[in-house]
C-alpha positions in Angstrom: 67.2 -182.8 28.0 69.2 -186.0 27.7 67.6 -189.1 26.2 67.0 -192.3 27.9 69.5 -195.2 27.6 68.3 -198.6 26.4 69.8 -201.1 28.8 68.9 -204.7 27.7 65.5 -203.6 26.5 64.8 -201.4 29.6 64.8 -197.6 29.1 66.8 -196.1 32.0 66.9 -192.3 32.5 70.3 -190.8 31.9 70.2 -189.0 35.2 69.8 -192.2 37.1 73.1 -193.5 35.7 74.7 -190.1 36.5 73.4 -190.3 40.0 74.9 -193.7 40.5 78.2 -192.5 39.2 78.0 -189.4 41.5 77.2 -191.6 44.5 80.4 -193.6 43.7 82.5 -190.5 43.5 81.0 -189.2 46.7 81.9 -192.4 48.5 85.5 -192.1 47.2 85.8 -188.5 48.3 84.4 -189.4 51.7 86.9 -192.2 52.2 89.7 -189.9 51.0 88.7 -187.3 53.5 88.7 -190.0 56.3 92.1 -191.2 55.2 93.5 -187.7 55.3 91.9 -187.2 58.8 89.8 -184.3 57.6 86.5 -186.2 58.0 86.2 -185.6 61.8 86.6 -181.8 61.3 83.4 -181.6 59.2 80.6 -180.4 61.4 77.6 -182.2 59.8 78.9 -185.2 57.8 75.6 -186.2 56.2 74.9 -182.7 55.0 78.4 -182.4 53.6 78.1 -185.7 51.8 74.8 -184.6 50.3 76.3 -181.3 49.1 79.2 -183.2 47.5 76.7 -185.6 45.8 74.6 -182.7 44.4 77.8 -180.9 43.2 79.2 -184.0 41.4 75.8 -185.0 39.9 75.2 -181.4 38.7 78.7 -181.1 37.2 78.4 -184.5 35.5 75.0 -183.5 34.0 76.3 -180.2 32.9 79.3 -181.7 31.2 77.2 -184.4 29.5 74.7 -181.8 28.3 77.6 -179.8 26.7 79.1 -182.9 25.0 75.8 -183.9 23.3 
């Protein structure tokens, strides 16, 4: 399990920061798909975005676990 990060005296769970980063990456992927005109071809956009978020957050957690 990853430790908490001290952010100006407040302990923040590592996964919270990973989730915020994953949300940013998910937004970038979503906009990229819209720009490439692939977005309208996705059947259920919210479910697709959730799946991308879970995959990115899980991959980031896995990589961070391996590095520590």
